[in-house]
C-alpha positions as CSV (number, residue, x, y, z in Angstrom):
1,X,0.0,0.0,0.0
2,X,1.5,3.3,-1.1
3,X,-1.2,5.7,-0.4
4,X,-4.2,6.3,1.9
5,X,-7.4,6.6,-0.1
6,X,-10.1,9.2,0.6
7,X,-13.5,7.9,-0.4
8,X,-15.1,11.0,1.2
9,X,-13.6,13.2,-1.5
10,X,-16.2,14.3,-4.0
11,X,-16.0,12.8,-7.5
12,X,-14.8,15.1,-10.3
13,X,-18.0,16.1,-12.3
14,X,-15.9,17.0,-15.3
15,X,-15.2,13.4,-16.3
16,X,-18.5,11.7,-16.9
17,X,-18.2,8.3,-18.6
18,X,-21.6,7.0,-19.4
19,X,-22.5,5.9,-15.9
20,X,-19.4,3.8,-15.3
21,X,-18.6,3.6,-11.6
22,X,-15.8,5.9,-10.4
23,X,-13.1,4.9,-7.9
24,X,-10.4,6.7,-6.0
25,X,-7.4,4.7,-7.0
26,X,-3.7,4.4,-5.9
27,X,-0.9,4.2,-6.5
28,X,-1.0,6.9,-9.1
29,X,1.9,5.6,-11.2
30,X,-0.1,2.3,-11.9
31,X,-3.5,3.9,-12.4
32,X,-3.2,4.6,-16.1
33,X,-4.8,7.6,-17.9
34,X,-8.5,6.6,-17.6
35,X,-8.7,6.8,-21.4
36,X,-8.6,10.6,-21.1
37,X,-4.9,11.5,-21.6
38,X,-5.8,13.9,-24.4
39,X,-8.7,15.5,-22.5
40,X,-6.8,15.8,-19.2
41,X,-3.8,17.5,-20.7
42,X,-5.8,19.6,-23.2
43,X,-8.1,20.9,-20.5
44,X,-5.0,22.0,-18.5
45,X,-3.6,23.8,-21.6
46,X,-6.9,25.6,-22.2
47,X,-6.8,26.8,-18.6
48,X,-3.3,28.1,-19.1
49,X,-4.4,30.1,-22.2
50,X,-2.6,28.1,-24.8
51,X,-3.9,28.2,-28.4
52,X,-4.8,24.9,-30.2
53,X,-4.5,24.2,-33.9
54,X,-5.6,21.0,-35.7
55,X,-3.9,19.5,-38.7
56,X,-5.4,16.6,-40.6
57,X,-3.8,14.6,-43.4
58,X,-5.8,12.1,-45.3
59,X,-6.8,10.5,-48.5
60,X,-10.0,11.5,-50.3
61,X,-11.1,9.7,-53.5
62,X,-13.4,11.3,-56.1
63,X,-17.0,10.8,-55.3
64,X,-16.1,9.4,-51.9
65,X,-18.5,10.2,-49.1
66,X,-17.0,12.4,-46.3
67,X,-17.6,9.7,-43.7
68,X,-15.5,7.3,-45.8
69,X,-12.4,9.6,-46.0
70,X,-9.3,7.9,-44.7
71,X,-7.4,10.1,-42.2
72,X,-3.8,9.1,-42.1
73,X,-2.6,11.6,-39.5
74,X,-4.4,13.9,-37.1
75,X,-2.3,16.3,-35.0
76,X,-3.5,18.8,-32.4
77,X,-0.8,21.4,-31.6
78,X,-1.1,23.6,-28.5
79,X,1.1,26.8,-28.4
80,X,1.8,29.0,-25.4
81,X,1.0,32.7,-25.7
82,X,4.7,33.6,-25.9
83,X,5.3,30.9,-28.6
84,X,8.3,29.5,-26.7
85,X,6.6,26.2,-25.7
86,X,4.2,23.8,-27.4
87,X,2.6,20.5,-26.9
88,X,1.6,18.2,-29.7
89,X,-0.9,15.3,-29.6
90,X,-0.7,13.1,-32.7
91,X,-2.2,9.8,-34.0
92,X,-0.2,8.6,-36.9
93,X,-0.3,5.8,-39.4
94,X,3.4,5.2,-38.6
95,X,3.7,6.2,-35.0
96,X,6.9,6.9,-33.2
97,X,7.3,4.3,-30.4
98,X,8.8,4.4,-27.0
99,X,9.1,1.2,-25.1
100,X,7.0,-0.5,-27.8
101,X,4.2,2.0,-27.1
102,X,3.2,4.9,-29.4
103,X,3.9,8.4,-28.4
104,X,0.8,10.3,-27.5
105,X,2.1,13.7,-26.3
106,X,5.3,15.5,-27.4
107,X,6.1,18.7,-25.4
108,X,8.9,21.0,-26.5
109,X,10.4,24.4,-25.8
110,X,12.9,26.9,-27.3
111,X,15.0,29.6,-25.9
112,X,13.6,32.4,-28.1
113,X,11.3,32.9,-31.1
114,X,14.1,33.6,-33.5
115,X,14.8,29.9,-33.8
116,X,12.3,27.4,-35.2
117,X,14.0,24.5,-33.5
118,X,13.2,23.1,-30.1
119,X,15.8,23.3,-27.4
120,X,14.4,20.2,-25.8
121,X,11.5,17.7,-26.1
122,X,9.7,15.4,-23.7
123,X,7.6,12.4,-24.8
124,X,4.7,10.6,-23.1
125,X,2.9,7.4,-24.2
126,X,-0.7,6.4,-23.4
127,X,-1.4,5.4,-19.8
128,X,1.0,7.9,-18.4
129,X,-1.2,9.4,-15.6
130,X,-2.7,12.6,-17.0
131,X,-2.1,14.4,-13.7
132,X,1.6,14.0,-14.1
133,X,1.7,15.4,-17.6
134,X,-0.5,18.3,-16.6
135,X,1.7,19.1,-13.6
136,X,4.7,19.1,-15.9
137,X,3.0,21.6,-18.2
138,X,1.9,23.8,-15.4
139,X,5.6,24.0,-14.2
140,X,6.7,24.7,-17.8
141,X,4.1,27.4,-18.3
142,X,5.2,29.1,-15.0
143,X,8.8,29.4,-16.2
144,X,9.9,32.7,-17.7
145,X,12.8,31.0,-19.6
146,X,11.7,27.4,-20.5
147,X,15.0,26.3,-21.8
148,X,17.3,27.6,-19.0
149,X,18.6,25.0,-16.5
150,X,18.0,26.0,-12.9
151,X,18.8,23.0,-10.8
152,X,20.7,19.7,-10.7
153,X,19.4,16.1,-11.2
154,X,19.3,15.6,-7.4
155,X,16.0,17.5,-7.4
156,X,14.3,14.8,-9.4
157,X,15.4,12.0,-7.1
158,X,14.5,14.1,-4.0
159,X,11.0,14.5,-5.5
160,X,10.3,10.8,-5.6
161,X,12.2,9.9,-2.4
162,X,9.9,12.3,-0.6
163,X,7.0,9.9,-1.6
164,X,8.7,6.7,-0.5
165,X,10.5,5.7,-3.7
166,X,13.8,3.9,-3.3
167,X,17.1,5.0,-4.7
168,X,18.9,2.4,-6.8
169,X,21.6,0.7,-4.8
170,X,24.1,0.7,-7.7
171,X,23.1,4.2,-9.0
172,X,21.8,6.2,-6.0
173,X,22.5,9.5,-7.8
174,X,20.8,8.6,-11.1
175,X,17.9,6.1,-10.5
176,X,15.0,5.3,-8.3
177,X,12.1,2.9,-8.2
178,X,8.8,2.6,-6.4
179,X,8.6,0.2,-3.4
180,X,7.1,-2.5,-5.5
181,X,9.9,-2.2,-8.1
182,X,7.2,-1.7,-10.8
183,X,7.8,1.9,-11.9
184,X,11.3,3.3,-12.6
185,X,13.0,6.6,-13.0
186,X,16.5,6.8,-14.4
187,X,19.0,9.4,-15.7
188,X,21.0,7.7,-18.6
189,X,21.2,7.0,-22.2
190,X,18.4,8.6,-24.3
191,X,16.5,6.3,-26.7
192,X,16.9,6.9,-30.5
193,X,14.9,9.7,-32.2
194,X,14.6,11.8,-29.0
195,X,15.1,15.3,-30.2
196,X,17.4,17.7,-28.3
197,X,18.9,21.1,-29.3
198,X,22.3,20.3,-27.9
199,X,24.5,19.6,-30.9
200,X,26.5,17.1,-28.8
201,X,23.5,14.8,-29.0
202,X,24.2,14.4,-32.7
203,X,28.0,13.7,-32.7
204,X,28.4,10.8,-30.3
205,X,30.9,8.2,-31.3
206,X,30.0,4.5,-31.2
207,X,32.2,3.9,-28.2
208,X,31.1,6.9,-26.3
209,X,28.1,7.4,-24.1
210,X,25.6,10.1,-25.3
211,X,24.1,12.9,-23.4
212,X,22.1,11.7,-20.5
213,X,18.4,12.4,-20.1
214,X,15.6,11.2,-17.7
215,X,13.6,8.1,-18.6
216,X,10.6,6.8,-16.7
217,X,8.5,3.7,-17.3
218,X,6.2,1.2,-15.6
219,X,6.8,-2.6,-16.1
220,X,3.9,-4.5,-14.3
221,X,5.9,-7.7,-14.3
222,X,9.5,-8.6,-15.1
223,X,9.8,-9.0,-18.9
224,X,6.1,-7.9,-19.4
225,X,5.2,-5.1,-21.8
226,X,5.4,-1.6,-20.3
227,X,2.2,0.0,-19.1
228,X,3.6,3.4,-20.1
229,X,6.8,5.2,-20.8
230,X,8.1,8.8,-20.7
231,X,11.4,10.2,-22.1
232,X,13.0,13.6,-21.5
233,X,15.8,14.8,-23.8
234,X,19.1,15.8,-22.3
235,X,18.3,19.5,-22.2
236,X,15.0,19.3,-20.4
237,X,15.5,21.3,-17.1
238,X,15.7,19.1,-14.1
239,X,13.1,21.1,-12.2
240,X,10.5,20.4,-14.8
241,X,11.3,16.6,-14.7
242,X,11.0,16.9,-10.9
243,X,7.5,18.4,-11.2
244,X,6.5,15.3,-13.3
245,X,8.2,12.9,-10.9
246,X,6.6,14.5,-7.9
247,X,3.2,14.2,-9.4
248,X,3.8,10.6,-10.7
249,X,4.9,9.4,-7.3
250,X,2.3,11.3,-5.3
251,X,0.5,9.4,-2.7
252,X,-2.8,11.2,-3.3
253,X,-5.4,9.0,-5.0
254,X,-6.8,9.8,-8.4
255,X,-10.2,9.4,-9.8
256,X,-10.6,6.6,-12.4
257,X,-13.4,4.8,-14.2
258,X,-11.2,2.8,-16.6
259,X,-8.4,0.7,-14.9
260,X,-5.5,-0.8,-16.8
261,X,-5.8,-4.6,-17.1
262,X,-2.1,-5.1,-16.4
263,X,-2.2,-3.4,-13.0
264,X,-5.8,-3.8,-12.0
265,X,-5.0,-6.2,-9.2
266,X,-2.3,-4.0,-7.8
267,X,-4.5,-1.0,-7.3
268,X,-6.2,0.0,-4.1
269,X,-9.7,1.2,-4.9
270,X,-12.4,3.0,-2.9
271,X,-15.8,4.0,-4.5
272,X,-16.2,7.7,-5.3
273,X,-19.7,8.2,-3.8
């Protein structure tokens, strides 16, 4: 048991789901996204005043009915008022995968508007708890300079340690796991295709380690498919990763109507009455 549950808390009226029963669930890092990862994050961005744009690419044959049109890619792009940060939700015919899971949200930032290139990017697959992605975005939005590093990596580990996560015995300064050894957080080699503005990320020799970035994932059982994964490129400021990590490891329960099959039996549940 990682967290006390509070069934006396009122249910969230903003998440109706056709009469399905709602539960207060813990631990958060195994609770999935309730099938609402887009809505949970998009609602946060609307509240922050970000602008959304939708781009659709598809195939339309002559004399084809609109409902038969084949949409190959649908992208929703949310842009901050200062245009220094943006978040992209995309469903693609050839999706970019992380831990064998498709990327759902990609969040990026740049130092100034004179450059079209992102200084850093962060990636989140389905079933990452929406609360953690939202808290990452709130922290990003609050920053005056979204690409400027302000703290060291210890801040990330302190965030999860405060919620009972355990530092890795072999890498106490670079990795931690939850007490059930299901969810993990590690500072190390960045997976392929993760975009970063530091040119050193592009010139690594075969026998050299690349720039280190934070990776997080949940593996319900040893060797089993990941429930979710998140990747932060090397230049993502540590304080922003710490905001995500603190929310992910939070002991506060979350409201859920849809529970992941892979972790259903591991979750503590109390009816939201």
